[in-house]
C-alpha positions in Angstrom: 0.0 0.0 0.0 1.4 3.4 -1.0 2.1 6.1 1.6 -0.7 8.2 0.1 -3.2 5.4 0.6 -2.0 4.7 4.1 -2.4 8.4 4.9 -5.9 8.5 3.3 -6.9 5.4 5.3 -5.5 6.9 8.5 -7.4 10.2 7.9 -10.6 8.2 7.4 -10.1 6.4 10.7 -9.4 9.7 12.4 -12.7 11.1 11.2 -14.5 8.9 13.7 -12.3 10.1 16.5 -12.4 13.8 16.0 -11.7 15.7 19.1 -14.4 18.2 18.4 -17.6 16.4 17.5 -19.7 19.4 18.3 -22.9 20.5 16.6 -21.4 23.9 15.8 -18.5 22.4 13.8 -19.4 22.6 10.1 -16.0 23.1 8.5 -12.7 21.3 8.7 -9.8 23.1 7.1 -6.3 21.9 6.3 -3.1 23.5 5.2 -2.1 20.2 3.5 1.2 18.8 4.4 3.9 21.5 4.5 7.6 20.9 4.3 9.4 22.6 7.2 12.2 25.0 6.0 15.4 24.2 7.9 15.1 27.6 9.7 11.5 27.3 10.7 11.3 27.1 14.5 7.5 27.1 15.0 4.1 27.1 13.3 1.9 30.1 14.2 -1.9 30.3 13.7 -3.5 33.7 14.1 -7.2 33.7 14.6 -9.3 36.8 14.6 -13.0 36.9 15.5 -14.7 39.8 13.7 -18.2 38.6 14.4 -20.5 39.8 17.1 -20.7 36.5 18.9 -18.1 34.3 20.6 -16.8 31.4 18.4 -15.5 28.0 19.4 -12.8 26.2 17.3 -10.1 23.6 17.6 -6.6 23.7 16.1 -4.6 20.6 15.5 -1.0 20.4 14.2 0.2 17.1 12.9 3.7 15.8 12.4 3.8 13.9 9.1 7.6 13.2 9.2 6.9 9.4 9.4 5.0 9.6 6.2 2.3 7.2 7.4 1.5 7.7 11.0 1.1 11.3 11.9 1.5 12.5 15.5 -0.5 15.3 17.0 1.8 18.1 18.3 1.1 20.3 21.3 -0.5 23.7 20.5 0.1 26.6 22.9 -1.7 29.9 23.3 1.0 32.5 23.5 4.3 30.8 23.7 4.0 28.9 27.0 0.5 28.0 28.0 -1.1 24.8 26.5 -4.2 25.7 24.6 -7.4 23.9 25.7 -9.8 23.1 22.9 -12.4 23.8 21.9 -11.2 27.3 22.4 -13.7 30.2 22.7 -12.7 33.5 21.1 -14.8 36.5 22.1 -16.0 39.0 19.5 -13.4 41.4 18.1 -10.5 39.5 19.6 -7.2 38.0 18.3 -5.6 34.8 19.5 -2.1 33.6 18.6 -1.3 29.9 18.8 2.2 28.3 18.6 3.5 24.9 17.9 7.2 24.3 18.2 8.6 22.3 15.2 12.4 22.5 15.3 12.8 21.3 18.8 10.6 18.3 17.9 12.5 17.4 14.8 9.5 17.9 12.5 10.2 17.7 8.8 6.6 17.7 7.5 3.5 19.2 9.2 -0.1 20.0 8.7 -2.4 22.5 10.5 -6.1 21.5 10.8 -8.9 23.7 12.0 -12.4 22.7 13.0 -14.9 25.5 13.3 -18.4 26.7 12.6 -17.7 28.1 9.1 -18.5 31.7 10.2 -16.9 33.9 7.5 -16.1 36.5 10.1 -13.6 34.2 11.9 -10.3 34.3 10.0 -7.4 31.8 10.4 -3.9 32.4 8.9 -1.0 30.0 9.4 2.7 30.9 9.3 6.0 29.1 9.6 8.3 31.3 11.7 12.0 31.4 12.5 13.2 31.6 16.1 13.3 35.4 15.7 9.7 35.4 14.4 10.4 36.0 10.7 7.9 34.5 8.3 9.2 31.6 6.2 8.6 31.6 2.4 6.4 28.7 1.4 4.9 28.1 4.9 2.3 30.9 4.9 -1.3 29.7 4.4 -4.0 32.4 4.4 -7.7 31.7 5.1 -8.6 31.4 1.4 -5.8 28.9 0.8 -6.8 26.3 3.4 -8.4 23.2 1.8 -11.8 22.3 3.1 -11.9 18.6 4.1 -15.6 18.1 4.6 
């Protein structure tokens, strides 16, 4: 079985175990698998809620370095506190989530987002150096995420 088919089979199995089987979750977004630049230290996801109601969402970052058995990585709010999902973001607020990649030896990674589909909640993902510079090829803006459902 090819690595592609193993990954597809793994993804299908994960669908039944999603961490966020909530009624409000209508969209699952993915960056696709990104190749970590050798200078990329962390993956950053900025989320802004421009709606007038609080929004719940879940962010997952997966290490695909094994090619066939992805591992979920720890996501932090700010640089130190573990994020607890589903996360509630109040109206007109920004939250910044970090996942450290270089210290974990990650070569390939994917960001997944589970949320209501509200068009006024915007997600952007960036690969960053240790000094917080954006990395070419590791920026995924809201309109570039792939919808999985």
